[in-house]
C-alpha positions as CSV (number, residue, x, y, z in Angstrom):
1,M,1.1,-15.2,28.0
2,L,1.5,-12.3,25.8
3,F,4.7,-10.9,26.7
4,E,6.8,-10.8,29.8
5,N,9.9,-9.1,31.4
6,L,9.3,-5.9,29.6
7,D,11.3,-2.8,30.7
8,W,10.6,0.3,28.5
9,L,11.0,4.0,28.9
10,I,9.2,6.3,26.7
11,T,10.9,9.7,26.4
12,P,8.9,12.9,25.9
13,K,9.4,13.2,22.1
14,A,9.5,9.5,21.3
15,R,8.3,8.4,17.9
16,V,7.5,4.6,18.2
17,G,6.1,2.1,15.9
18,L,4.6,-1.0,17.6
19,V,4.9,-4.1,15.3
20,G,4.3,-7.9,15.6
21,A,1.9,-10.6,14.0
22,N,-1.6,-10.4,14.8
23,G,-2.4,-11.8,18.4
24,T,0.9,-11.1,19.9
25,G,-0.5,-8.3,22.1
26,K,0.1,-5.0,20.3
27,S,-3.5,-3.5,21.0
28,T,-3.2,-4.8,24.5
29,L,0.0,-3.1,25.4
30,L,-1.4,0.2,23.9
31,K,-4.3,-0.3,26.2
32,V,-2.0,-0.7,29.1
33,L,-0.2,2.6,28.2
34,A,-3.5,4.2,28.0
35,G,-4.7,2.7,31.7
36,I,-7.4,0.8,30.3
37,E,-5.9,-2.9,30.6
38,P,-4.3,-3.7,34.0
39,L,-0.9,-5.4,34.3
40,D,-0.7,-8.9,35.5
41,Y,2.5,-8.1,37.4
42,G,4.9,-5.3,37.1
43,T,4.3,-1.5,37.6
44,I,3.9,1.4,35.2
45,T,4.8,5.0,36.3
46,S,4.6,8.4,34.4
47,A,5.7,11.8,35.4
48,K,3.4,14.4,36.7
49,S,0.9,15.9,34.5
50,I,1.2,13.4,31.9
51,T,-2.0,12.9,29.8
52,A,-2.5,10.0,27.6
53,G,-4.8,10.0,24.3
54,Y,-5.9,6.6,22.9
55,L,-7.5,5.9,19.6
56,P,-9.0,2.3,19.2
57,Q,-9.5,0.6,16.0
58,D,-12.9,1.0,15.8
59,G,-16.2,0.8,18.3
60,L,-16.7,4.4,19.2
61,V,-20.2,5.9,18.2
62,L,-20.8,9.6,18.3
63,G,-24.0,11.4,18.4
64,G,-26.0,14.5,19.6
65,R,-23.6,17.2,18.4
66,T,-22.4,18.7,14.9
67,V,-18.9,17.5,13.7
68,L,-17.6,21.1,14.6
69,G,-19.5,20.9,18.1
70,E,-18.0,17.5,18.8
71,C,-14.3,18.8,18.2
72,L,-14.9,22.0,20.1
73,T,-15.6,20.1,23.1
74,V,-11.8,19.3,23.3
75,F,-11.4,22.9,24.3
76,E,-14.1,23.1,26.8
77,E,-11.8,24.8,29.4
78,L,-10.8,27.6,27.1
79,R,-14.5,28.1,26.0
80,E,-15.3,28.4,29.7
81,I,-12.6,31.0,30.0
82,E,-13.8,32.8,26.9
83,R,-17.5,32.9,28.4
84,E,-16.1,34.3,31.7
85,V,-13.9,36.9,30.0
86,E,-17.2,38.0,28.0
87,M,-19.2,38.3,31.2
88,L,-16.2,40.2,32.8
89,T,-16.5,42.7,29.9
90,H,-20.3,43.5,30.5
91,Q,-19.5,43.8,34.2
92,M,-16.8,46.3,33.5
93,A,-19.4,48.3,31.7
94,E,-21.7,48.4,34.7
95,F,-19.2,49.4,37.3
96,S,-17.8,53.0,37.8
97,P,-13.9,53.0,36.9
98,E,-13.1,54.4,40.4
99,S,-14.7,51.6,42.2
100,D,-13.1,48.6,44.0
101,E,-15.3,46.3,42.1
102,Y,-14.1,47.8,38.8
103,H,-10.5,47.1,39.8
104,Q,-11.2,43.6,40.9
105,V,-13.0,42.8,37.7
106,T,-10.4,44.4,35.7
107,E,-7.6,42.5,37.3
108,R,-9.3,39.0,36.7
109,Y,-10.0,40.1,33.1
110,H,-6.4,40.8,32.2
111,R,-5.5,37.6,33.9
112,L,-7.9,35.4,32.0
113,E,-7.4,37.0,28.8
114,G,-3.8,36.7,28.9
115,Q,-4.2,33.0,29.9
116,F,-6.9,32.6,26.8
117,R,-4.5,34.5,24.3
118,A,-1.3,32.5,25.6
119,R,-3.2,29.2,24.8
120,D,-4.3,30.4,21.2
121,G,-8.0,30.6,22.3
122,Y,-8.6,33.1,19.4
123,S,-7.7,30.4,16.7
124,I,-9.9,27.5,18.3
125,E,-12.1,27.2,15.4
126,A,-9.3,27.9,12.8
127,Q,-7.4,24.8,14.5
128,V,-10.5,22.5,14.3
129,Q,-11.2,23.4,10.5
130,T,-7.6,22.9,9.9
131,V,-7.5,19.3,11.4
132,L,-10.9,18.3,10.0
133,G,-9.7,19.5,6.4
134,G,-6.7,17.5,6.5
135,L,-8.6,14.4,7.6
136,G,-11.0,14.9,4.6
137,F,-14.1,16.7,5.9
138,A,-15.5,19.3,3.6
139,P,-16.5,22.7,5.1
140,S,-20.2,21.7,4.5
141,D,-19.7,18.6,6.6
142,L,-18.9,20.7,10.0
143,N,-22.4,21.6,10.6
144,R,-23.7,17.9,9.9
145,G,-24.6,15.8,13.0
146,T,-21.9,13.2,13.7
147,E,-24.6,10.5,13.7
148,E,-25.1,11.1,9.8
149,F,-21.6,9.6,9.3
150,S,-20.3,5.9,8.8
151,G,-18.3,4.4,11.5
152,G,-15.1,5.1,9.4
153,W,-15.9,8.7,9.3
154,Q,-16.8,8.6,12.9
155,M,-13.4,7.4,13.7
156,R,-11.9,10.2,11.8
157,I,-13.7,12.6,14.1
158,V,-12.3,10.9,17.4
159,L,-8.9,11.0,15.5
160,A,-9.3,14.7,15.1
161,K,-10.3,15.5,18.7
162,L,-7.2,13.3,19.8
163,L,-4.9,15.5,17.5
164,L,-6.6,18.8,18.8
165,Q,-6.2,17.7,22.3
166,R,-2.4,17.0,21.6
167,P,-1.8,14.6,24.8
168,N,1.6,14.1,26.1
169,L,1.3,10.6,24.9
170,L,-0.6,9.9,21.8
171,L,-1.5,6.0,21.4
172,L,-3.0,5.3,18.0
173,D,-4.1,1.8,17.0
174,E,-4.2,1.6,13.2
175,P,-5.2,5.2,12.5
176,T,-4.7,4.8,8.7
177,N,-7.5,2.2,8.6
178,H,-10.3,4.6,7.7
179,L,-8.1,7.1,5.9
180,D,-7.6,7.6,2.1
181,L,-4.3,8.5,0.8
182,E,-4.7,12.2,0.9
183,A,-5.7,12.1,4.6
184,R,-2.8,9.8,5.3
185,N,-0.2,12.2,3.7
186,W,-1.6,14.9,5.9
187,L,-1.5,12.9,8.9
188,E,2.2,12.1,8.2
189,G,3.1,15.7,8.0
190,Y,1.1,16.4,11.2
191,L,2.9,13.7,13.2
192,A,6.3,14.9,12.0
193,S,5.8,18.3,13.9
194,Y,3.8,16.7,16.9
195,P,5.4,18.3,20.0
196,H,5.0,15.3,22.2
197,A,5.6,11.5,22.3
198,F,3.5,8.9,20.4
199,V,3.3,5.2,20.0
200,L,1.3,3.9,17.0
201,I,0.3,0.5,15.5
202,S,-0.1,0.3,11.7
203,H,0.1,-2.4,8.9
204,D,1.4,0.3,6.5
205,R,4.9,0.1,5.9
206,Y,5.4,3.5,4.3
207,F,3.5,5.3,7.0
208,L,5.8,3.7,9.6
209,D,8.9,4.4,7.5
210,V,8.0,8.1,7.5
211,T,6.5,8.7,10.9
212,T,8.7,6.7,13.5
213,T,12.2,6.6,14.7
214,E,11.8,3.6,16.9
215,I,10.4,0.4,16.4
216,V,9.3,-1.8,19.3
217,E,8.5,-5.6,18.2
218,I,6.5,-8.2,20.2
219,W,7.9,-11.7,19.0
220,N,7.7,-14.9,20.9
221,R,6.5,-13.4,24.2
222,R,9.6,-10.9,24.3
223,V,9.6,-7.2,23.5
224,N,12.5,-6.0,21.5
225,F,13.7,-2.6,20.7
226,Y,15.2,-1.1,17.4
227,S,16.4,2.5,16.6
228,G,15.3,3.8,13.2
229,N,12.2,3.3,11.1
230,Y,10.7,0.2,9.8
231,E,13.2,-0.5,7.0
232,T,16.0,-0.1,9.4
233,F,14.2,-2.4,11.9
234,L,14.2,-5.0,9.2
235,A,17.7,-4.7,8.4
236,Q,18.7,-4.8,12.1
237,K,16.5,-7.7,12.8
238,A,17.9,-9.8,10.2
239,Q,21.5,-8.9,11.7
240,R,20.4,-9.6,15.1
241,R,19.2,-13.0,14.1
242,A,22.5,-13.8,12.2
243,Q,24.6,-12.8,15.3
244,L,22.6,-14.7,17.6
245,E,22.7,-17.8,15.3
246,A,26.7,-17.4,15.3
247,A,26.7,-17.1,19.0
248,Y,24.6,-20.4,19.3
249,R,26.8,-22.4,17.0
250,N,30.1,-21.2,18.9
251,Q,28.6,-22.1,22.1
252,Q,27.3,-25.5,21.0
253,E,30.8,-26.0,19.8
254,K,32.2,-25.2,22.9
255,I,29.5,-27.4,24.9
256,H,30.5,-30.3,22.4
257,Q,34.3,-29.9,23.2
258,L,33.7,-29.8,27.0
259,E,31.3,-32.9,26.9
260,T,33.9,-34.9,24.8
261,F,36.6,-34.3,27.5
262,I,34.2,-35.2,30.3
263,N,33.0,-38.4,28.4
264,R,36.7,-39.4,27.9
265,F,38.2,-38.8,31.1
266,R,35.3,-39.2,33.5
267,Y,36.5,-42.5,34.9
268,Q,40.3,-41.5,35.5
269,A,40.9,-40.5,38.7
270,T,44.0,-38.5,37.8
271,K,41.6,-36.3,35.6
272,A,38.7,-36.3,38.2
273,K,39.5,-32.5,39.1
274,Q,39.6,-31.2,35.6
275,V,36.2,-33.2,34.7
276,Q,34.5,-31.7,37.7
277,S,35.7,-28.1,36.6
278,R,34.1,-28.7,32.9
279,I,31.1,-30.0,34.3
280,K,30.7,-26.9,36.6
281,E,31.5,-24.6,33.3
282,I,28.7,-26.1,31.4
283,A,26.3,-25.8,34.4
284,R,27.4,-22.0,35.0
285,M,27.1,-21.3,31.3
286,E,24.3,-18.9,30.2
287,K,22.6,-21.0,27.4
288,V,22.0,-19.1,24.1
289,E,18.5,-19.8,22.9
290,L,17.2,-19.6,19.4
291,P,13.7,-18.4,19.2
292,P,11.6,-20.2,16.6
293,E,12.2,-18.8,13.2
294,E,9.3,-16.8,11.5
295,K,8.2,-18.7,8.5
296,T,8.5,-16.9,5.1
297,L,5.9,-18.1,3.1
298,H,6.0,-18.1,-0.9
299,F,3.1,-19.2,-2.9
300,S,3.0,-20.1,-6.5
301,F,-0.2,-19.0,-8.2
302,P,-1.2,-20.1,-11.7
303,Q,-0.9,-17.6,-14.5
304,P,-3.9,-16.7,-16.8
305,R,-4.0,-17.2,-20.5
306,A,-2.9,-14.3,-22.4
307,S,-5.5,-11.4,-23.6
308,G,-5.3,-9.3,-26.6
309,R,-3.0,-6.1,-26.5
310,I,-5.8,-3.7,-25.8
311,V,-7.5,-5.0,-22.7
312,A,-10.1,-2.2,-22.2
313,E,-11.1,1.3,-23.7
314,F,-13.2,4.1,-22.4
315,R,-14.6,6.6,-25.2
316,S,-16.1,9.8,-23.8
317,V,-17.6,7.7,-20.8
318,A,-19.7,9.5,-18.3
319,K,-21.3,8.3,-14.9
320,N,-23.9,9.9,-12.9
321,Y,-26.3,8.8,-10.1
322,G,-29.5,10.9,-10.9
323,P,-28.5,14.7,-10.7
324,K,-24.9,13.7,-9.0
325,L,-22.2,13.6,-11.7
326,V,-19.2,11.3,-10.9
327,F,-17.2,11.9,-14.1
328,S,-17.7,12.6,-17.9
329,G,-15.7,12.7,-21.0
330,V,-13.6,9.9,-20.0
331,N,-11.0,8.5,-22.7
332,F,-8.3,5.9,-21.8
333,V,-6.9,2.8,-23.1
334,I,-5.6,-0.1,-20.9
335,E,-3.1,-2.5,-22.5
336,R,-2.1,-5.9,-21.4
337,G,0.3,-6.3,-18.5
338,E,-0.3,-2.7,-17.0
339,R,-0.8,-2.2,-13.2
340,I,-3.0,0.7,-12.6
341,A,-3.8,2.4,-9.2
342,L,-6.9,4.4,-8.8
343,V,-6.6,7.2,-6.5
344,G,-8.6,10.2,-5.4
345,V,-10.5,11.4,-2.1
346,N,-13.0,9.0,-0.5
347,G,-16.2,9.4,-2.7
348,A,-14.6,10.7,-5.8
349,G,-15.5,7.6,-7.8
350,K,-13.0,5.0,-7.4
351,S,-15.3,2.1,-6.8
352,T,-17.5,3.6,-9.5
353,L,-14.8,3.4,-11.9
354,I,-13.9,-0.3,-11.0
355,K,-17.3,-1.5,-11.3
356,L,-17.7,0.1,-14.9
357,L,-14.7,-1.9,-15.9
358,A,-16.1,-5.1,-14.2
359,G,-19.3,-4.5,-16.1
360,I,-21.4,-4.4,-12.9
361,E,-22.5,-1.0,-13.7
362,P,-23.2,0.4,-17.1
363,P,-22.0,3.9,-18.2
364,S,-24.6,6.7,-18.1
365,A,-23.0,7.8,-21.8
366,G,-20.1,6.8,-24.0
367,E,-18.7,3.5,-24.9
368,Y,-16.6,0.9,-23.0
369,R,-15.1,-1.8,-24.7
370,L,-13.3,-5.1,-23.5
371,G,-10.5,-6.5,-25.7
372,H,-10.1,-9.8,-27.4
373,N,-9.9,-12.8,-24.9
374,V,-10.3,-10.7,-21.9
375,E,-11.6,-12.3,-18.8
376,A,-12.4,-9.9,-16.0
377,D,-12.7,-10.8,-12.4
378,Y,-13.8,-8.2,-9.7
379,F,-12.8,-8.2,-6.0
380,A,-15.2,-6.0,-4.1
381,Q,-14.9,-4.3,-0.6
382,D,-18.0,-6.7,0.5
383,Q,-16.7,-9.8,-1.6
384,Y,-17.7,-12.0,1.1
385,K,-21.5,-11.7,0.2
386,A,-20.9,-13.8,-3.0
387,L,-19.4,-16.9,-0.9
388,N,-21.3,-20.1,0.2
389,P,-21.8,-19.5,4.0
390,D,-22.1,-23.4,4.7
391,A,-18.9,-24.5,3.3
392,S,-15.6,-24.9,5.2
393,L,-12.7,-22.8,4.2
394,L,-10.6,-25.8,3.1
395,D,-13.5,-27.7,1.4
396,D,-14.4,-24.5,-0.6
397,L,-10.8,-23.7,-1.5
398,S,-10.3,-27.5,-2.6
399,A,-13.2,-27.2,-5.0
400,V,-11.7,-24.2,-6.6
401,A,-8.3,-25.2,-7.2
402,P,-7.6,-28.9,-6.3
403,R,-4.1,-29.0,-4.7
404,S,-2.7,-31.0,-1.6
405,Q,-4.0,-30.1,1.8
406,T,-0.5,-28.9,2.9
407,E,-0.5,-26.3,0.0
408,L,-4.0,-25.2,0.7
409,R,-3.4,-24.8,4.4
410,S,-0.1,-22.8,3.8
411,L,-2.0,-20.5,1.6
412,L,-4.8,-20.0,4.3
413,G,-1.9,-19.4,6.8
414,C,-0.6,-16.7,4.5
415,F,-3.9,-14.9,4.9
416,L,-4.1,-15.4,8.7
417,F,-6.2,-18.6,8.9
418,S,-4.2,-21.1,11.0
419,E,-4.5,-24.7,12.7
420,D,-8.3,-25.4,13.3
421,D,-9.5,-22.1,11.4
422,V,-9.4,-23.8,8.0
423,F,-12.3,-26.1,9.2
424,K,-14.5,-23.2,10.2
425,R,-17.7,-22.4,8.1
426,I,-17.6,-19.3,6.0
427,G,-20.7,-18.0,7.4
428,V,-19.2,-17.7,11.0
429,L,-16.4,-15.6,9.8
430,S,-16.4,-11.8,10.3
431,G,-16.4,-9.6,7.5
432,G,-13.0,-8.6,7.3
433,E,-12.1,-12.4,7.6
434,R,-14.4,-13.5,4.7
435,N,-12.9,-10.6,2.5
436,R,-9.4,-12.0,3.1
437,Y,-10.6,-15.7,2.2
438,A,-12.2,-14.4,-0.8
439,L,-8.9,-12.6,-1.8
440,A,-7.1,-15.7,-1.5
441,R,-9.8,-17.7,-3.2
442,M,-9.4,-15.5,-6.3
443,L,-5.8,-15.6,-6.5
444,L,-5.9,-19.3,-6.9
445,R,-7.6,-19.1,-10.1
446,P,-7.0,-15.8,-11.3
447,A,-8.5,-14.3,-14.6
448,N,-6.4,-12.3,-17.2
449,F,-8.0,-8.9,-16.0
450,L,-8.0,-8.4,-12.2
451,L,-10.0,-5.6,-10.7
452,L,-9.4,-5.2,-6.9
453,D,-11.2,-2.9,-4.5
454,E,-9.3,-2.4,-1.5
455,P,-7.6,-5.8,-1.4
456,T,-5.2,-4.7,1.5
457,N,-7.9,-4.1,4.0
458,H,-8.0,-6.4,6.9
459,L,-4.3,-7.7,6.0
460,D,-1.3,-7.6,8.2
461,M,2.1,-7.0,6.9
462,R,2.9,-10.6,6.1
463,A,-0.2,-11.1,4.4
464,K,0.3,-8.0,2.2
465,D,3.7,-9.2,1.4
466,I,2.4,-12.4,0.1
467,L,-0.2,-10.6,-1.9
468,L,2.3,-8.2,-3.2
469,D,4.6,-11.1,-4.4
470,A,1.7,-12.7,-6.0
471,L,0.5,-9.8,-8.0
472,E,4.1,-8.8,-9.0
473,D,4.5,-12.2,-10.6
474,Y,1.1,-11.9,-12.1
475,S,1.2,-11.9,-15.9
476,G,-2.3,-10.4,-16.4
477,T,-3.6,-6.8,-16.3
478,L,-4.3,-5.3,-12.8
479,V,-6.5,-2.3,-11.9
480,F,-6.7,-1.8,-8.1
481,V,-7.8,0.6,-5.4
482,S,-5.7,0.8,-2.3
483,H,-4.8,3.2,0.4
484,D,-1.5,1.6,1.3
485,R,1.3,3.9,-0.2
486,Y,3.8,1.1,-0.2
487,F,1.6,-1.4,-2.0
488,I,0.9,1.3,-4.7
489,D,4.5,2.3,-5.1
490,K,5.8,-1.4,-5.4
491,L,3.0,-2.4,-7.7
492,A,1.6,0.3,-9.7
493,N,3.0,1.5,-13.1
494,R,0.2,4.0,-14.0
495,I,-1.9,6.1,-11.9
496,F,-5.4,7.1,-12.6
497,E,-6.7,10.3,-10.4
498,I,-10.3,10.5,-10.1
499,G,-11.7,13.9,-8.9
500,G,-13.5,17.0,-10.0
501,G,-15.6,15.0,-12.6
502,E,-12.3,13.8,-14.4
503,V,-10.1,11.0,-14.7
504,R,-6.5,12.3,-15.3
505,V,-3.8,9.7,-16.2
506,F,-0.2,9.8,-14.8
507,P,2.9,7.4,-15.7
508,G,4.6,5.7,-12.9
509,N,3.9,4.8,-9.5
510,Y,2.4,7.0,-6.6
511,E,5.9,8.8,-5.9
512,D,5.9,9.8,-9.6
513,Y,2.4,10.8,-9.6
514,L,3.1,13.1,-6.5
515,W,6.2,14.4,-8.1
516,R,4.1,15.6,-11.1
517,K,1.3,16.8,-9.2
518,E,3.7,19.2,-7.1
519,G,4.4,20.9,-10.4
520,K,8.0,19.3,-10.8
521,G,7.2,17.1,-13.6
522,L,6.4,17.3,-17.2
523,E,2.8,18.2,-18.5
524,Q,0.2,15.4,-18.2
525,E,0.0,14.9,-22.2
526,Q,4.0,14.4,-22.2
527,G,3.5,12.2,-19.2
528,S,1.1,9.8,-21.0
529,K,3.7,9.5,-23.8
530,L,6.4,8.9,-21.5
531,D,4.5,6.1,-19.9
532,A,4.2,4.4,-23.4
533,R,8.2,4.8,-23.6
534,R,8.8,3.2,-20.5
535,K,7.3,-0.1,-22.1
536,S,9.0,0.7,-25.6
537,H,12.0,-1.8,-24.6
538,S,10.0,-5.0,-25.4
539,G,9.6,-6.1,-28.9
540,E,5.8,-6.3,-28.5
541,N,5.3,-2.6,-27.7
542,Q,7.7,-1.5,-30.4
543,A,5.4,-3.4,-32.8
544,A,2.4,-1.6,-31.3
545,Q,4.1,1.6,-31.8
546,L,4.7,0.9,-35.4
547,D,1.2,-0.5,-36.1
548,G,0.1,2.9,-37.5
549,V,3.1,2.9,-40.0
550,R,2.6,-0.6,-41.2
551,E,-1.2,0.0,-41.7
552,A,-0.3,3.1,-43.8
553,V,2.2,1.1,-45.8
554,S,-0.1,-2.0,-46.3
555,E,-2.6,-2.1,-49.1
556,Q,-6.1,-3.9,-48.4
557,G,-4.0,-6.1,-46.0
558,Q,-1.9,-7.7,-48.5
559,V,1.6,-6.2,-47.6
560,Q,4.1,-8.7,-46.0
561,T,4.4,-6.7,-42.9
562,Q,1.3,-8.3,-41.3
563,T,3.1,-11.7,-40.8
564,S,6.5,-10.3,-40.1
565,T,8.1,-9.7,-36.7
566,P,8.7,-6.2,-35.2
567,Q,12.5,-6.8,-36.1
568,D,11.8,-7.9,-39.6
569,S,9.8,-4.8,-39.9
570,V,12.4,-2.3,-39.0
571,T,15.3,-4.1,-40.5
572,A,13.8,-5.1,-44.0
573,G,15.4,-2.1,-45.5
574,P,14.3,-0.2,-48.7
575,E,13.9,-3.1,-50.9
576,A,10.7,-4.4,-49.0
577,S,9.3,-0.8,-48.9
578,R,9.8,-0.2,-52.5
579,S,8.0,-3.6,-53.4
580,A,5.0,-2.5,-51.1
581,A,5.1,1.0,-52.8
582,K,4.5,-0.5,-56.2
583,R,1.2,-1.8,-55.3
584,L,0.1,1.8,-53.6
585,N,-2.7,3.7,-55.1
586,P,-2.5,7.5,-55.1
587,I,-5.0,7.9,-52.0
588,R,-2.8,5.5,-50.0
589,L,0.4,7.4,-51.0
590,R,-1.1,10.5,-49.9
591,Q,-1.9,8.9,-46.5
592,I,1.9,7.6,-46.2
593,E,3.0,11.4,-46.8
594,Q,0.6,12.6,-44.0
595,R,2.0,10.0,-41.7
596,C,5.5,11.0,-42.7
597,H,4.6,14.6,-41.5
598,E,3.4,13.4,-38.3
599,L,6.4,11.3,-37.7
600,E,8.8,14.2,-38.4
601,E,6.9,16.3,-35.6
602,E,7.0,13.4,-33.4
603,I,10.8,13.0,-33.9
604,A,11.5,16.9,-33.4
605,R,9.4,16.7,-30.0
606,C,11.2,13.6,-28.9
607,E,14.6,15.0,-29.8
608,A,13.6,18.2,-27.7
609,E,12.7,15.7,-24.7
610,V,16.2,13.9,-25.1
611,R,17.8,17.4,-25.0
612,S,16.0,18.4,-21.9
613,Y,16.7,15.3,-20.1
614,E,20.5,15.6,-21.1
615,A,20.5,19.0,-19.5
616,E,18.7,17.9,-16.2
617,L,21.4,15.3,-15.6
618,I,24.1,18.2,-15.6
619,H,22.5,19.5,-12.5
620,F,22.7,16.9,-9.7
621,R,19.7,17.0,-7.2
622,S,19.8,13.6,-5.7
623,A,20.6,9.9,-6.6
624,E,17.0,9.1,-6.7
625,E,16.3,11.9,-9.2
626,S,19.4,11.1,-11.3
627,I,18.2,7.5,-11.5
628,R,14.7,8.6,-12.6
629,V,15.9,11.0,-15.2
630,T,18.5,8.5,-16.7
631,K,15.7,5.9,-17.2
632,L,13.4,8.8,-18.9
633,L,16.5,9.6,-21.1
634,E,17.2,5.9,-22.1
635,D,13.4,5.4,-22.9
636,G,13.4,8.7,-25.0
637,R,16.5,7.5,-26.9
638,T,14.6,4.3,-27.5
639,E,11.7,5.9,-28.7
640,L,13.6,8.3,-31.2
641,A,15.3,5.3,-32.6
642,T,12.1,3.4,-33.3
643,L,10.4,6.7,-34.6
644,T,13.4,7.2,-36.9
645,A,13.1,3.8,-38.3
646,A,9.7,4.0,-39.1
647,W,10.4,7.5,-40.8
648,E,13.0,6.0,-42.9
649,E,10.7,3.1,-44.0
650,L,8.1,5.5,-45.2
651,A,10.5,8.1,-46.8
652,D,11.8,5.1,-49.0
653,V,8.4,4.4,-50.2
654,I,7.7,8.2,-51.0
655,E,11.2,8.5,-52.7
656,E,10.2,5.5,-54.9
657,H,7.5,7.7,-56.2
658,G,9.4,10.5,-57.0
659,L,7.9,12.8,-54.3
660,S,9.6,15.3,-51.7
661,V,9.3,14.0,-48.1
662,T,9.0,17.4,-47.1
663,D,6.3,18.5,-49.6
């Protein structure tokens, strides 16, 4: 039994998100609405002229037409009208204007042409190109055969046809599975203005939040309804559970009181009437039942050993496959503890970049360096190919990380392997199941530099939350590709955008990245510096920022600052600087002067940025924007203090030798 006693009215402009654990019946319910699956009992009725359009998760194969031609089949009725209008135009030229035939043809022509115009017949191709472009198809793809595309892209074509049909009830089963972030963003906007009702299943929390206004949950063979988006649903569900538990406790207390009275006076004739009354009261009582509580699983993953501060560095790196250039002239540094999301349209080179970082593919030009004590581990989209197909899940996991059977079974349960599934051989699992298992296996023994290519594929929301919690607690460095907006926003602190043969670096999460892309943020170069300032609260990163200063002050590695802490370096005062300066030769002194001038320019730039943030706070836009600017202001002031301390340290050295700081 998947669900029972379901009464549901779908209104003409409903925006419904259908949620529930895997196997509860979400896809089945969608097929019932589409008329594909029958009901065991009960009835489903719809208003006249209602059309339903259904997008399955996969399994559709197209062929025999171009992409454009396949999508134009949606408008076959309109195209038939267009052909008849064209035929009537030729007939009008053949008949005399005074003839009856001419008047009949003219009358039908005007009627059909008006109908064609009213249904936007003249913009058919423009509509098709707009939808296909939004879903990621290039203009050159439109005349390619549909059979040339992979299954994921064929599902995009099917989705495009459904969106162009505009059925009264649009039924989408995980439409974001085969979409990159850019296509998801476009689909969000399209659904926001969709004129009819839709019901969709998605494991993308952000997508549900921005597209739905009602959540229908299947749980424990019941279907529950919640108004609002997914975030509101979570709050309402917790509130409902608390109310139900309170009602259950009150009822149990009442029953206990009644039963105590019954047991006490059961055999007293004078109380027989009252005893019977209470027995009947218990019998009439509608019992409050608590459904089984959903398990909240938290798993503690081991932490890797620390790497050096610099984890990876690209210097003028290029990558090409024959004549096809993926990117060139790429320069960046990845530091310990960073969480970097790679974004870009499908085919831009995200997987290529992550393979270069993993050392699986060599760069075509330039230099790639791994830092000290860095251990890289790579999770590919087809990671299952590296597993032993003959081993059972539980045995293989025990070999990787010896733990109790209970702990290992809990972990496998987090990744949707329950009961007897844990004894299955890896070879009998589907590709998606094996990838899920490979991800759990990796997290049991993580390296200090994780490279994850689409780790959220094939995971439901619970498994994504488990993975997200594990990666938020992970102390190493992370580079990942994901099309899940919520996952990126919660995890990333830098964004690498790949496209147009370049890799551009943006600070912050995906929300910050979009804000900057829309032209509301600072320039990209300033953004990279802001990213460094966001981490400047830790003593370690302050030390990294002062490395250049200390190297300038030190002579041949003999100065005390090599063994001092960051706090000692800033607070040691003029005496320490003068003692170091006495050992400086003229060449080193000139280097210190140059560094002092550079610090003055950085201080001036930082002061200007601080003033701009203070000015921004005067004009209130939103609470979120005020919080963001306040954070940038705090980081800017911290960096300004650090730079000023470094300048004062060098200024004391220069003053000791009788030179002017501003020479």
